[in-house]
C-alpha positions in Angstrom: 125.5 83.4 94.4 126.1 85.1 97.8 123.8 88.1 98.4 121.3 87.1 95.7 118.1 85.8 97.2 114.9 84.5 95.7 113.3 88.0 95.4 116.2 89.2 93.3 116.1 86.1 91.1 112.3 86.6 90.6 112.7 90.3 89.9 115.4 89.7 87.3 113.2 87.0 85.8 110.5 89.7 85.3 113.0 92.0 83.7 114.0 89.4 81.1 110.4 88.6 80.2 109.4 85.8 82.5 106.2 86.4 84.4 107.1 85.8 88.0 106.1 87.1 91.5 108.9 88.9 93.3 107.6 89.2 96.9 108.5 92.4 98.6 107.2 94.6 101.4 104.2 95.7 99.3 103.1 92.2 98.5 103.6 91.1 102.2 101.5 94.1 103.4 98.7 93.2 100.9 98.8 89.6 102.1 98.7 90.7 105.8 95.8 93.0 105.1 94.0 90.1 103.5 94.6 88.0 106.6 97.5 86.0 105.4 100.5 87.2 107.5 103.8 85.5 108.3 104.2 83.2 105.3 107.7 82.3 104.1 108.8 83.8 100.8 108.2 80.7 98.8 104.7 80.1 100.4 103.6 83.7 99.7 105.0 83.5 96.1 103.0 80.3 95.6 99.8 81.9 97.0 100.1 84.9 94.6 100.8 82.5 91.7 97.7 80.4 92.6 95.6 83.5 92.8 96.8 84.6 89.4 95.9 81.2 88.0 92.4 81.4 89.5 92.0 84.9 88.1 93.3 83.9 84.7 96.2 86.4 85.0 99.9 86.2 84.4 101.7 86.0 87.8 103.9 89.1 87.0 100.9 91.1 86.0 99.1 90.3 89.3 102.3 91.1 91.2 102.6 94.5 89.5 98.9 95.3 90.1 99.1 94.5 93.8 102.4 96.4 94.1 100.9 99.5 92.5 97.8 99.3 94.6 99.6 98.8 97.8 102.3 101.4 97.1 99.5 104.0 96.5 97.7 102.9 99.6 100.9 103.3 101.6 101.4 106.9 100.4 97.8 107.6 101.6 98.7 106.3 105.0 101.7 108.6 105.4 104.2 106.1 104.0 103.6 103.2 106.3 102.9 99.9 104.5 100.6 97.7 106.4 102.4 98.4 109.7 105.7 97.1 108.2 
C-alpha cells in the first residue's frame, strides 16, 4: 500500500500482538552509539532480532526497552537523539 513502509507494518504488528522490531530514530541512535551506524532498515531490524534471541528476549520487548532507554537519554541531552 502506498505510504505504508516496513516500520509501519512492524509497528502495527506489535499493536496486534506480534513481537516485532519497528526500527525508528531511537533504535537507529542506539545502534549508532553502539558502533553500528548506517544499516538499512531490514539489516538493523535483523540485528535487533538476533540480539533479542541471544538475550532470550522477545524482539518487541527488546525494541521497547531500547526505545525507552534511548528516548530518556535524548531528553537528558536536550532532545537530540544520537546526533540525528
